[in-house]
MIRODREN-274892 format. One record per residue (C-alpha): residue in three letters; x, y, z. Coordinates in steps of 0.05 Angstrom, whole numbers, padded with zeros to 5 digits, always signed. Example, Ala and Ser with C-alpha at 12.3 -4.5 7.8 and 13.67 -1.06 7.14 Angstrom:
<pts>
ala+00246-00090+00156
ser+00273-00021+00143
</pts>
This chain:
<pts>
arg-02014-02559+01101
glu-02081-02535+01126
tyr-02064-02552+01198
ala-01994-02523+01192
val-02018-02456+01168
glu-02073-02457+01219
cys-02021-02467+01273
ile-01982-02406+01248
arg-02046-02367+01246
ser-02058-02384+01320
leu-01988-02360+01337
thr-02001-02292+01304
ala-02060-02280+01351
thr-02012-02254+01404
glu-01969-02193+01390
glu-01911-02222+01430
ser-01900-02274+01376
asp-01893-02224+01319
ala-01819-02211+01327
phe-01803-02286+01322
leu-01850-02299+01264
val-01829-02242+01219
lys-01755-02258+01230
cys-01766-02330+01210
arg-01734-02339+01141
gly-01785-02351+01087
met-01846-02345+01133
leu-01878-02286+01097
asp-01864-02315+01028
cys-01895-02381+01050
leu-01958-02348+01076
ala-01962-02306+01013
gly-01956-02368+00969
ile-02014-02402+01004
ala-02057-02340+01005
gly-02047-02328+00930
leu-02053-02400+00909
asp-02106-02414+00856
cys-02154-02471+00871
val-02151-02507+00804
glu-02176-02575+00784
val-02127-02633+00794
pro-02138-02684+00738
ser-02110-02743+00777
leu-02161-02735+00833
ser-02230-02763+00834
pro-02289-02715+00838
arg-02296-02728+00913
gln-02222-02718+00925
ser-02221-02656+00881
thr-02278-02625+00922
leu-02241-02641+00986
tyr-02177-02611+00958
lys-02212-02546+00940
thr-02243-02542+01009
arg-02176-02553+01043
ala-02143-02503+00997
ser-02196-02450+01012
lys-02187-02460+01087
ser-02112-02457+01080
arg-02119-02392+01041
leu-02164-02363+01095
his-02116-02382+01151
ala-02058-02352+01112
cys-02096-02286+01100
ile-02115-02283+01174
ala-02042-02295+01194
ile-02018-02239+01149
met-02074-02194+01173
asn-02055-02206+01246
leu-01982-02191+01232
ser-02001-02127+01196
cys-02032-02099+01259
gly-01964-02088+01291
lys-01936-02019+01278
thr-01865-02043+01268
asn-01888-02099+01222
lys-01923-02057+01170
pro-01861-02032+01131
leu-01832-02102+01131
ile-01895-02135+01105
ala-01907-02080+01053
ser-01835-02087+01028
thr-01846-02162+01013
ala-01868-02163+00941
ser-01897-02233+00944
val-01945-02212+01000
leu-01972-02152+00961
ala-01980-02195+00898
ala-02018-02247+00937
leu-02064-02193+00968
ala-02078-02165+00899
arg-02100-02234+00875
val-02144-02242+00937
leu-02179-02175+00925
asn-02197-02197+00855
leu-02231-02263+00876
pro-02305-02271+00863
leu-02341-02246+00925
asp-02398-02297+00926
asp-02354-02357+00947
asn-02297-02319+00981
val-02328-02267+01026
glu-02286-02283+01087
val-02221-02290+01048
val-02234-02223+01013
leu-02251-02190+01080
lys-02185-02212+01111
gly-02146-02192+01050
val-02176-02122+01045
thr-02168-02113+01121
cys-02095-02129+01114
val-02087-02076+01059
lys-02125-02027+01103
asn-02076-02040+01160
leu-02016-02030+01115
ser-02045-01965+01088
asn-02046-01935+01158
ala-01971-01925+01152
asp-01953-01868+01105
val-01886-01900+01088
asn-01922-01956+01053
asp-01961-01912+01004
ala-01910-01916+00948
val-01904-01992+00947
leu-01979-02003+00955
leu-01995-01956+00897
ala-01940-01988+00854
cys-01967-02058+00864
asp-02003-02079+00801
gly-02078-02089+00811
leu-02079-02072+00885
val-02113-02003+00882
thr-02160-02028+00827
gly-02176-02088+00870
leu-02195-02043+00929
gly-02244-02007+00884
gly-02272-02073+00859
val-02283-02099+00930
ala-02318-02034+00950
arg-02365-02039+00891
ser-02380-02113+00892
ala-02388-02116+00968
cys-02435-02056+00966
leu-02480-02088+00913
phe-02476-02156+00948
val-02504-02125+01012
ala-02557-02086+00974
asn-02581-02148+00937
gln-02586-02193+00998
gln-02655-02203+01027
asp-02669-02201+01100
asp-02651-02273+01113
glu-02625-02288+01182
asn-02584-02345+01155
lys-02545-02297+01112
asn-02534-02242+01164
ser-02463-02264+01178
ile-02445-02264+01104
arg-02478-02197+01094
asp-02440-02168+01154
cys-02374-02194+01125
ala-02389-02161+01058
gln-02409-02096+01092
thr-02344-02095+01132
ala-02304-02111+01070
cys-02337-02052+01034
thr-02321-02005+01092
asn-02249-02028+01098
ala-02238-02021+01023
cys-02264-01950+01025
leu-02221-01936+01087
ala-02159-01961+01052
leu-02173-01916+00992
met-02184-01858+01039
asn-02117-01870+01072
leu-02081-01875+01005
ser-02113-01811+00981
ile-02089-01768+01039
ser-02019-01755+01014
lys-02013-01698+00964
ser-01969-01740+00918
asn-02019-01798+00916
lys-02083-01762+00898
tyr-02076-01762+00823
thr-02051-01834+00821
val-02112-01859+00860
phe-02160-01817+00819
lys-02133-01844+00753
ser-02135-01917+00776
thr-02185-01957+00736
gly-02254-01961+00766
ile-02240-01921+00830
met-02289-01864+00816
glu-02345-01911+00794
ser-02335-01955+00855
leu-02337-01898+00905
met-02397-01867+00871
cys-02432-01935+00874
val-02420-01938+00949
leu-02449-01867+00957
glu-02511-01887+00919
his-02523-01958+00944
gly-02481-01965+01007
val-02502-01960+01079
gly-02471-01940+01145
glu-02398-01922+01155
ala-02379-01945+01085
arg-02412-01883+01056
val-02374-01837+01103
lys-02307-01869+01083
ala-02324-01867+01009
cys-02344-01794+01014
ser-02281-01779+01053
ala-02238-01813+01000
leu-02272-01771+00946
ser-02262-01708+00988
asn-02188-01723+00994
leu-02183-01734+00919
ala-02219-01668+00905
ile-02168-01630+00946
gly-02113-01648+00896
tyr-02100-01590+00849
thr-02094-01635+00788
asn-02160-01670+00804
lys-02206-01610+00815
ile-02222-01597+00742
pro-02230-01669+00717
met-02271-01689+00778
leu-02319-01631+00767
his-02330-01656+00696
tyr-02330-01730+00712
pro-02395-01760+00685
gly-02449-01763+00738
phe-02405-01743+00796
val-02434-01675+00812
gln-02505-01702+00807
cys-02485-01757+00856
ile-02458-01707+00906
leu-02518-01661+00901
lys-02566-01719+00908
leu-02527-01740+00970
ile-02536-01671+01001
his-02610-01669+00986
asn-02623-01740+01011
glu-02586-01730+01076
asp-02622-01664+01086
asp-02690-01698+01074
asn-02671-01754+01123
asn-02650-01705+01177
ser-02714-01665+01169
ser-02762-01723+01167
asn-02812-01737+01223
asp-02778-01800+01246
val-02712-01766+01260
glu-02724-01773+01334
met-02730-01848+01326
lys-02661-01855+01295
asn-02604-01871+01340
glu-02547-01823+01349
ala-02500-01864+01306
glu-02545-01860+01245
val-02555-01785+01252
ala-02480-01775+01260
ile-02467-01816+01196
gln-02517-01775+01156
gln-02488-01709+01180
ala-02417-01732+01165
val-02436-01754+01095
arg-02470-01687+01081
thr-02412-01648+01108
lys-02362-01686+01066
ala-02405-01676+01004
cys-02406-01601+01017
ser-02331-01603+01027
ile-02324-01631+00956
leu-02362-01572+00928
trp-02315-01526+00968
ser-02255-01560+00936
phe-02285-01549+00867
ala-02293-01474+00881
ala-02221-01469+00905
glu-02197-01478+00833
ser-02201-01411+00797
lys-02215-01446+00730
asn-02274-01482+00761
gln-02308-01421+00791
val-02345-01398+00730
pro-02365-01468+00706
val-02391-01485+00776
val-02438-01425+00774
glu-02457-01435+00701
arg-02481-01506+00715
gly-02540-01477+00752
asp-02550-01535+00800
ile-02493-01525+00850
leu-02504-01452+00870
pro-02576-01461+00896
val-02553-01519+00940
leu-02497-01479+00970
val-02543-01421+00986
gln-02596-01467+01015
val-02547-01501+01062
ala-02518-01433+01083
arg-02587-01407+01098
glu-02619-01467+01131
asp-02565-01510+01164
thr-02549-01482+01232
gln-02525-01545+01267
thr-02469-01577+01226
glu-02405-01559+01192
ala-02439-01565+01125
arg-02458-01491+01128
phe-02386-01472+01140
lys-02364-01512+01079
cys-02417-01481+01034
ile-02401-01410+01057
ala-02328-01423+01043
ala-02348-01447+00973
leu-02391-01385+00962
thr-02332-01341+00984
leu-02286-01373+00933
leu-02337-01369+00878
ala-02342-01294+00892
glu-02269-01288+00872
ser-02291-01288+00799
pro-02324-01221+00785
cys-02368-01250+00730
asn-02402-01294+00784
ala-02425-01234+00824
thr-02493-01224+00791
ala-02510-01298+00796
leu-02490-01299+00870
leu-02534-01240+00885
gln-02593-01267+00846
ala-02586-01333+00884
gly-02596-01297+00949
ser-02527-01309+00979
leu-02518-01240+01009
ala-02573-01239+01061
pro-02556-01303+01100
leu-02481-01287+01103
met-02493-01216+01127
ser-02542-01243+01178
ile-02489-01292+01204
leu-02438-01236+01209
ser-02486-01190+01244
glu-02505-01243+01295
ser-02432-01258+01309
gly-02419-01187+01333
pro-02364-01136+01319
asp-02310-01170+01361
pro-02273-01224+01322
thr-02241-01252+01385
arg-02310-01275+01407
trp-02330-01308+01342
thr-02345-01382+01345
gly-02312-01421+01289
gln-02289-01394+01222
thr-02356-01382+01191
pro-02359-01306+01206
ser-02288-01298+01178
trp-02310-01330+01113
cys-02370-01283+01111
val-02323-01223+01114
gly-02281-01254+01058
phe-02344-01264+01017
leu-02362-01190+01023
met-02290-01171+01005
asn-02289-01215+00943
leu-02358-01193+00921
ser-02340-01119+00929
gln-02287-01127+00875
ser-02342-01137+00824
phe-02363-01072+00790
asp-02435-01094+00784
ala-02442-01118+00855
val-02418-01056+00892
pro-02484-01016+00888
tyr-02522-01075+00918
leu-02470-01083+00974
arg-02471-01009+00990
asp-02547-01006+00992
ala-02550-01070+01034
gly-02508-01036+01089
val-02442-01072+01080
ile-02402-01011+01100
glu-02441-01003+01164
leu-02432-01077+01179
leu-02357-01077+01168
ser-02337-01009+01194
pro-02331-01031+01267
leu-02276-01079+01245
leu-02233-01024+01215
thr-02209-00998+01282
leu-02186-01066+01308
asp-02115-01091+01308
his-02139-01157+01279
tyr-02133-01197+01215
gln-02206-01183+01199
ser-02192-01109+01194
leu-02151-01123+01132
lys-02209-01156+01095
ala-02260-01105+01121
ala-02216-01046+01098
met-02207-01077+01029
ala-02282-01087+01021
cys-02297-01015+01043
thr-02243-00989+00997
phe-02272-01023+00936
ile-02341-00996+00953
leu-02318-00924+00965
ala-02277-00924+00901
his-02337-00945+00858
pro-02362-00889+00812
thr-02434-00894+00836
thr-02412-00880+00907
ala-02400-00807+00888
lys-02476-00799+00886
ser-02489-00835+00952
pro-02483-00813+01024
tyr-02412-00841+01021
ala-02385-00792+00970
leu-02312-00775+00983
gln-02327-00703+01005
thr-02374-00723+01061
pro-02350-00723+01134
gln-02369-00795+01146
thr-02328-00817+01086
tyr-02269-00777+01111
asp-02274-00813+01177
leu-02276-00880+01141
leu-02215-00862+01100
arg-02177-00845+01163
gln-02195-00913+01191
ile-02175-00947+01126
glu-02110-00907+01129
thr-02087-00948+01189
thr-02094-01013+01150
ile-02054-00991+01089
pro-01989-01022+01116
lys-02026-01088+01121
ile-02051-01082+01050
val-01982-01066+01023
ser-01953-01123+01063
leu-02006-01169+01032
leu-01982-01149+00962
thr-01910-01161+00982
asn-01924-01228+01014
thr-01967-01252+00956
leu-01912-01237+00906
gln-01862-01273+00950
gly-01908-01334+00957
lys-01916-01330+01032
gly-01970-01315+01083
gly-01976-01261+01135
ala-02005-01245+01202
gly-02070-01284+01206
tyr-02070-01314+01136
lys-02034-01366+01095
tyr-02010-01360+01024
gly-02067-01374+00976
val-02122-01344+01019
phe-02119-01278+00980
thr-02115-01274+00905
leu-02063-01228+00874
arg-02120-01189+00843
ser-02146-01171+00913
ser-02084-01135+00937
val-02068-01103+00869
gly-02140-01082+00860
cys-02144-01052+00929
ile-02081-01011+00918
ala-02110-00988+00851
ala-02173-00966+00888
leu-02133-00931+00943
ser-02093-00893+00891
ser-02157-00859+00869
phe-02168-00830+00938
pro-02142-00762+00964
asp-02068-00748+00968
phe-02060-00764+01041
ile-02077-00836+01022
lys-02031-00836+00961
gly-01973-00816+01005
tyr-01975-00883+01040
leu-01970-00920+00974
cys-01912-00882+00943
thr-01858-00928+00966
pro-01809-00970+00925
ala-01840-01033+00953
val-01907-01016+00923
ile-01881-00988+00857
ala-01834-01047+00847
gly-01888-01097+00867
leu-01937-01069+00817
gly-01882-01069+00765
arg-01869-01142+00780
val-01942-01159+00767
val-01937-01125+00699
arg-01871-01159+00684
gly-01898-01228+00700
phe-01955-01216+00653
cys-01920-01194+00590
val-01843-01190+00592
asn-01812-01244+00549
gly-01879-01278+00539
gly-01898-01275+00612
glu-01890-01324+00669
asn-01930-01382+00694
gly-01983-01363+00744
ser-01995-01392+00813
ile-02055-01411+00855
val-02066-01338+00871
gly-02063-01314+00799
gly-02011-01272+00765
gly-01969-01290+00705
arg-01987-01288+00632
asp-02059-01310+00642
asp-02078-01258+00694
val-02096-01198+00651
val-02140-01169+00705
ser-02084-01162+00756
ala-02038-01133+00704
gly-02089-01082+00683
leu-02102-01061+00755
ala-02028-01055+00767
val-02021-01008+00708
gln-02079-00966+00732
ala-02049-00961+00802
leu-01980-00943+00773
his-02012-00890+00730
ser-02045-00856+00789
leu-01984-00861+00835
ile-01933-00839+00783
arg-01976-00779+00765
tyr-01977-00762+00839
leu-01902-00769+00845
ile-01888-00735+00778
pro-01941-00682+00766
asn-01913-00669+00696
glu-01858-00694+00651
ser-01805-00648+00681
cys-01804-00675+00752
thr-01752-00718+00786
leu-01777-00779+00822
phe-01770-00789+00897
phe-01738-00858+00890
ser-01669-00827+00899
tyr-01683-00822+00974
tyr-01702-00895+00980
gly-01653-00920+00928
gly-01603-00944+00979
asn-01650-00998+01003
thr-01626-01061+00968
thr-01690-01098+00985
val-01733-01056+00939
ser-01725-01102+00880
gln-01747-01160+00923
gln-01810-01124+00945
ser-01792-01136+01017
thr-01791-01065+01043
thr-01840-01056+01100
thr-01888-00999+01088
thr-01888-00948+01144
pro-01939-00892+01152
pro-01908-00825+01132
gln-01913-00796+01201
ser-01879-00854+01235
arg-01828-00860+01180
asn-01805-00788+01189
lys-01790-00797+01262
ser-01735-00845+01246
asn-01714-00806+01185
asn-01705-00742+01225
asn-01655-00778+01269
his-01621-00806+01208
asn-01617-00737+01177
his-01587-00707+01240
asn-01531-00758+01240
his-01524-00754+01165
asn-01513-00679+01168
his-01449-00688+01208
ser-01419-00737+01160
ser-01366-00717+01110
ser-01384-00687+01044
asn-01350-00744+01008
his-01392-00794+01045
arg-01455-00756+01028
gly-01437-00751+00956
gly-01421-00825+00951
his-01489-00844+00980
gln-01524-00799+00932
his-01494-00833+00872
his-01510-00902+00901
tyr-01582-00881+00914
gly-01589-00853+00844
asn-01562-00917+00812
ile-01611-00961+00849
ala-01669-00914+00833
ala-01650-00912+00760
asp-01649-00988+00757
leu-01718-00991+00787
glu-01745-00940+00738
arg-01713-00975+00678
asp-01743-01042+00698
leu-01811-01009+00705
ile-01805-00975+00637
tyr-01785-01040+00604
ala-01844-01077+00634
leu-01893-01022+00614
lys-01867-01020+00543
ser-01877-01095+00539
tyr-01948-01085+00564
ile-01962-01031+00512
thr-01941-01078+00455
ser-01974-01140+00485
asp-02018-01178+00436
his-02064-01204+00491
ser-02135-01193+00467
asp-02162-01172+00535
val-02113-01114+00545
thr-02155-01051+00539
asp-02136-00989+00500
gly-02147-00948+00562
asp-02095-00988+00601
arg-02046-00983+00543
glu-02053-00907+00545
cys-02041-00907+00620
ala-01978-00947+00609
lys-01955-00898+00556
gly-01966-00839+00603
ile-01924-00872+00656
val-01867-00886+00607
val-01866-00813+00585
arg-01857-00789+00656
leu-01805-00841+00675
asp-01765-00829+00611
ser-01762-00756+00630
val-01739-00773+00700
leu-01682-00816+00676
gly-01656-00760+00632
gln-01659-00712+00690
gln-01624-00760+00738
gln-01565-00765+00691
gln-01558-00689+00689
gln-01568-00687+00764
gln-01509-00733+00776
glu-01465-00689+00732
phe-01487-00628+00769
asp-01476-00661+00837
asn-01404-00679+00821
asn-01389-00605+00810
asn-01420-00581+00875
asn-01398-00629+00930
ser-01352-00575+00958
asn-01412-00535+00984
asn-01443-00592+01025
asn-01414-00573+01092
his-01443-00503+01088
his-01513-00530+01075
asp-01506-00584+01128
gln-01498-00530+01180
gln-01561-00496+01155
glu-01600-00561+01160
val-01578-00572+01232
ala-01599-00501+01249
met-01667-00511+01217
gln-01679-00576+01255
gln-01672-00536+01319
gln-01731-00491+01302
pro-01801-00501+01333
ile-01829-00519+01264
ser-01794-00582+01243
val-01769-00590+01172
ser-01761-00652+01130
his-01712-00672+01077
gln-01748-00658+01013
ile-01711-00664+00948
pro-01727-00597+00917
ser-01747-00586+00846
leu-01727-00540+00791
ser-01788-00503+00767
thr-01785-00476+00697
met-01844-00429+00703
asn-01857-00361+00732
leu-01895-00353+00796
pro-01957-00313+00813
ala-01982-00268+00868
thr-02044-00298+00897
ala-02059-00362+00934
leu-01985-00375+00946
pro-01940-00349+01000
arg-01963-00277+01000
ala-01939-00244+00936
phe-01942-00306+00891
his-01987-00311+00831
his-01994-00376+00793
ser-01995-00386+00720
ser-01965-00427+00666
ser-01966-00441+00592
ser-01967-00507+00556
asn-01892-00507+00546
his-01874-00494+00619
his-01846-00552+00658
gln-01828-00569+00729
ala-01774-00614+00757
gly-01803-00633+00824
ser-01776-00685+00872
his-01815-00719+00925
ala-01793-00753+00989
his-01823-00776+01054
his-01874-00736+01093
thr-01888-00718+01166
his-01944-00685+01204
his-01902-00621+01210
his-01880-00571+01157
his-01818-00593+01120
tyr-01770-00563+01071
asn-01703-00576+01041
his-01662-00514+01027
gln-01614-00550+00980
pro-01642-00539+00910
thr-01629-00584+00852
met-01614-00564+00781
ser-01645-00623+00745
leu-01665-00587+00683
pro-01690-00634+00628
arg-01657-00629+00561
his-01722-00615+00526
ala-01742-00558+00572
gln-01759-00494+00536
tyr-01775-00427+00565
ser-01824-00378+00537
gly-01811-00305+00537
gly-01740-00313+00562
ala-01764-00329+00633
ala-01710-00355+00679
pro-01720-00420+00716
ile-01743-00416+00789
leu-01717-00462+00843
thr-01772-00493+00886
phe-01777-00533+00949
ile-01832-00570+00986
leu-01870-00554+01049
thr-01912-00610+01078
asp-01971-00593+01124
arg-01998-00634+01181
ala-02046-00671+01135
gly-01987-00695+01092
arg-02002-00648+01033
arg-01940-00625+00997
phe-01938-00552+00977
thr-01888-00538+00922
val-01864-00466+00931
pro-01807-00423+00902
tyr-01745-00396+00935
asp-01755-00330+00899
phe-01806-00292+00940
ser-01828-00251+00880
gly-01835-00313+00837
gly-01796-00278+00782
arg-01861-00250+00755
ala-01877-00186+00721
phe-01921-00136+00759
asn-01977-00147+00709
asp-01973-00223+00711
tyr-02039-00249+00739
arg-02030-00323+00729
val-02048-00368+00787
trp-02000-00417+00821
cys-02022-00487+00840
tyr-01987-00515+00901
arg-02001-00587+00882
arg-01976-00582+00811
gly-01917-00538+00832
arg-01928-00493+00771
phe-01973-00441+00742
cys-02042-00463+00721
cys-02051-00472+00647
pro-02108-00437+00612
gly-02173-00468+00637
glu-02141-00498+00699
ile-02154-00478+00770
pro-02112-00490+00832
asp-02127-00552+00872
ser-02177-00529+00925
asn-02151-00581+00975
tyr-02086-00542+00981
val-02103-00484+01026
trp-02047-00437+01047
thr-02048-00424+01122
pro-02012-00374+01168
glu-01971-00431+01196
leu-01946-00449+01127
gln-01932-00376+01113
ala-01890-00371+01176
ala-01851-00433+01158
tyr-01841-00408+01087
glu-01815-00340+01110
ala-01768-00374+01158
val-01737-00413+01101
leu-01729-00352+01058
asn-01699-00311+01115
arg-01647-00365+01129
arg-01630-00371+01057
lys-01624-00296+01051
thr-01575-00296+01108
ala-01536-00355+01079
his-01531-00325+01010
gly-01512-00254+01026
gly-01580-00222+01025
his-01610-00263+00968
ser-01663-00315+00984
tyr-01655-00343+00914
ala-01595-00390+00910
pro-01556-00382+00845
pro-01554-00445+00803
glu-01479-00453+00812
asn-01489-00461+00887
ala-01546-00511+00879
met-01536-00578+00910
ser-01572-00644+00908
met-01589-00690+00965
</pts>
């Protein structure tokens, strides 16, 4: 038998023989039987014969293992061999043999498994084989210790080399099996794998340590492994010790005496160890525990500061960036000294991302963006010159401008910035806001993509947390009105509503790797804050109609897939649309209006339902302030829905007058000052005589209300001369004052001036109340008009042109009677 199996082994030495051998019926099963045969005592044999039998059996086993190993080298043979259950069972028995007397046999067996693991299609059967993965771990551990315990005896060099190769191949097989996403948890939970790989890291030498560290790095990438591996006894200490030891070896005086192979191995091991720390930081639930340990963060900062030659620095900077995603880590990151080295790297890389080498500068920008979302960190970032460092990126049409704009936005929105040189009223801040303005479509697109679970231009899904985009929009909504105008789109409103809905409606949803869901109270709170600011901008008081009726026909709103377009660009296409729309039939116009209103109402009802769920949420981290914000939004939206119902009833009675007003719109579009479709509002208050179109005074009392509608903006002055009678049921008038129809003029900066059709404002001669263009009503006692809304001669000319045309159209009266009012 020994000679027969040796003959077969000789035939497997040439690849040309493989096809004949593997097709031979029973060949693989026969080789497997010999390889897995136990060398037991035979009672009928004498001691001499028994010894001879064991020797022959061991040689036969070795030849059989070599034959299987040779056959496993062929690419086409791997699936066939792996699918033979007897072969895998025999290899599992070989891997569990005592290493002292079976070094060569174990080496051939583990090499065969390594060859089979090179084919991904074999992963499932290899992992399913009982004792195979555990056997690989046992070989790695026992071979490592065998080599470490051997003395420098030349007679044992060959045995030691066999054991070292067996250790390396076992680690390589485990590395291959841990590559697939579906395998990672299975390998990690296999008995003895973690202890064996850690043993190789601590006691192993050469390439075996690289493979062992690579296998552990692969396992740490698995989402289900990140948390248990971080808390695995002794594992983090092993990794940190590895980084320190390799760093000491690389910095020692005899580094020049080492050959290139040894230096490369040390650098590879250190880089893989840093990669494991990066994987830990990628799990949001690990970020705070990693920092709280106290031993990982200093190592990351040290490598980022001192290592300028290897990829280890890149891995550590990536880990620091991910740790900065948790705001509670900000203080510890700053105290550890992480800011200076990363800003230095970014400064040295220059302001042109297309000339950056590697991904390290990009991670530095991400670090600053993440850190800027921490309330406590912003003053340090601002004083350290982060805005000056990132501002050159804002003007670039590049992915990095998105992260730079978000970082600058968070810093500018911080309360302490109001007392710094970057206060909002300063010229340099205005210039920054104008630069940030160009990136708002990217920020809105980021929110939309994140909610849809997909990446965007320059980034993959999972790079940005949901809190980043929602928080940035919340910060932008606190900026001047020309910034808010970019955010007042159904895509943004519906996207923010979806964040709130996922947090609390019907118990909330499961979160994802980017956050969201029932556990992400921060994102939900930021969404409510952003909605509060934007809805207040869209609906200055409880008597306004919302602008969604214009966008309502877009069926993609509920899917958050509407592309955000800057107001100026958007109006260019809308003007063309309006021109064509004006020539359509009145029935067609009326039908679209009802369709738009239905879609808008659905959006508003969904938002109200989500906000009411948020208000009643029992989550302990929901703040009272956010609940009050949600209540304020609901009050405004409830009012809007009531007005929309009345508006539809009013529209149905006035469709007969559409053609007349269409002709007026076409005439106005031919004027030098362009006009925009603005859905006008019904103002329930009297108008003043100063600070408005000449002759208007502004005033109001607490029971005065406005029904104002908002639509898209342009850089010209716009108006819509078709008023709407959307009077809320609860509206009350003091002193018998009649309601005043209003419309909107938009200046070149995008500010919307709400002004009346009645030139006199319906005021008494002794009425000295002051009108506020932004609120679209008289100022209440103690209020003053918004100083940002300055009436200009150009606005006055546009306003007078509107009134003159309406006066002509209505027989000498610029004020349109309610019965002739129409809705867009």
